[in-house]
N, C-alpha and C positions, 0 to 999 in steps of 0.2 A: 340412723334410719332421718333424714329431713322431716318435716312437718308443717302441714302448708296445709293457712289456714284464707277459706278464702275472703277477698277481700270483701266487707262488707256495701252493702249497696245504698244508699238517701231510703231506701223507703222500710230499712232493716232497724233502723235507730231515731232515737228524737234529733231533730235538726242540728241544736244544740251541740250535740255530739260532735259534729262533724269537722269544723274547723280540729281541734283536734287527731279523729281518723284521720285525718288528711295531711298529720303530721308523721305517719306510720310508712316506712318506705315500705316498696317494692321490694318481698328477700322471698328463697326459696327455703327455711325454713326457721321458722314463728319461733319457738323454743330457742333456738339458740339467738334471735335478734333479745330473746328476752334477756338470757346469761347477760347477754353480750351490754345491752343497757345497765343491767345492775351494777353490772364493773362499772361502768362510765359511772352511774352516778356516787359511786366508791370515790374513785380518782376525784369525784369535783367536790362531793365533800368533804375529802383528805385534806384540802386548803385551804380551809379552815379550824383553826385551830379549837380548840376544847369552849374555851373564852366568849368565841364569839357565835355563840349558839343561836343564844339569845340577841343578835341583832336584827333590825331589820330597816327595812329602806326606804321606810315611812311609818308614820307616829301610827299612821288604820291598816298597815299590811304584817302581814304573821311574821314569826323569826324564822329562822334560818329550822331552828328542832320543830316549830310547827309546820313546817311547809316540809319536812320526812312523816311528822306526825297523821299529819294530813293525806301526803303518799300510801301510808299504808293501810291505815283507817279506809279511802276510798278504795284503791286494791283489792284488799279482802268485803268488803261490800260486794263491789264487783266481782269478783269469782265467787264467791256464794250465790249469786245470782245463774250468772254463767252455769254453774253445778246442776241447780236446780233446772234449768234450762236443757243443758245435757242429759242428762238422766231425764229426758221427757215430764218433768212437772211442768204443767200448767197454768199452777196455781197461777193467778195474777198477782206480784208482789210490789208495796206499797216505796213509794219515794222515799230518798230520806233526803235530812238536811247536811252536805258537808262540811258548811261554815257553825252549825252549832255544835260538832265533834269533836272543831280544834282546841277552846274554851274547858268545854269538858274532860277530854283528853291528860290536860292541864301539864303540859309535852315540855314548857319551859322549867318543870321539875327536873328532867332527866337528865342525860349527858349525851351530848351527842356522839359518842361511839352507843350506848344503847338503846337510843335513838333507829342506828343505820342496821345493827343485828337483824333489831325488829322488822324492819323493813325485807330485810334480806330476808330473815324468814319468812317475811308471807310472799313472797316471789317464789323462795323455794316450793312454796307448797301450792300457787296457780301457773310453775311449770310443772309439777307431777299431773296435776292438774289437767295442764292441757298434750301432755306425754299420752294420755291413758284415756281420752277420746276419743269416742270412733268418729272414723273420716264423716258418716252420712248424719255426724249429729249436731252438725256446726250451723244450719241453716235450722232448725228448732227454735221456735220464737213464744215468746208468752208476756202479757205486758208487763212492762215495768216502769212504775206512777200510769203515767197517764197516756203511754207510748206502747207500742207492741214492740218488742227486741229480739237478735236473735244472738247466743251465744259466740258467735265470730264477733257482731257486734261489740261485743260487751268487752271482750277481750282486746281488740285494735284500742277499743278507748279504755284502755288499761297503758297498752302502752304508747296510746297517743299523751294521753294524761302525766306519763313519767315526764317525756319528751317535754310538754309546756315547761311543766316544773325546771329541767333542766334549762330551759334556755333564760329563764329568769331565774336563777341561781347567777349562773353564768354573767348575762347584761346588770343587772342588779344588786346585788350582794355583793358577788366579786368584786368589783369596781371601789365597795366601800371600803372594806381588805386590802388601797393598793394593789388589786391584783389584775389580769388583763384577765376579759373571760375566757381564754382558751378557744380554741378554734372545733368544731363538729362535736360530735356527739353520736354516738353508738347508734 
């Protein structure tokens, strides 16, 4: 059975989320798209050898390992927020500084394989969450940071955020490895 999550309106989230939400295509099955994106990310990261996990495209930018850790952390936080909203919990949720999480995660000490396993596990939990959500819950909302946000907007943000980082990995990191940036994304 396909999972339809309605595309969020601009009033369903903070304006800064719009660019990443816009990266998410119109699909008939949102859950299948999340699975396909994970496969695409795994294929993309397989192009990096384990020793290339600490490569940065500029001195002040994250390494490949830090990007994967960032993806896992942000998806965890956004999925937790979505869970709260989907379950009807209207308690305001504080913002979080995703940039501060990266150095605290010490992702550079881990292997690319272990980081990808972690991200895959987080994605699996997100997929289970969305498949178990009632159809009428996607428009529920609560305050996240200083903005009212719907559960649907958070799921679209998860998908768009991954696409954003897939693009960066292709365009900025792969050329450093002497590889072409590949084509397309899931």
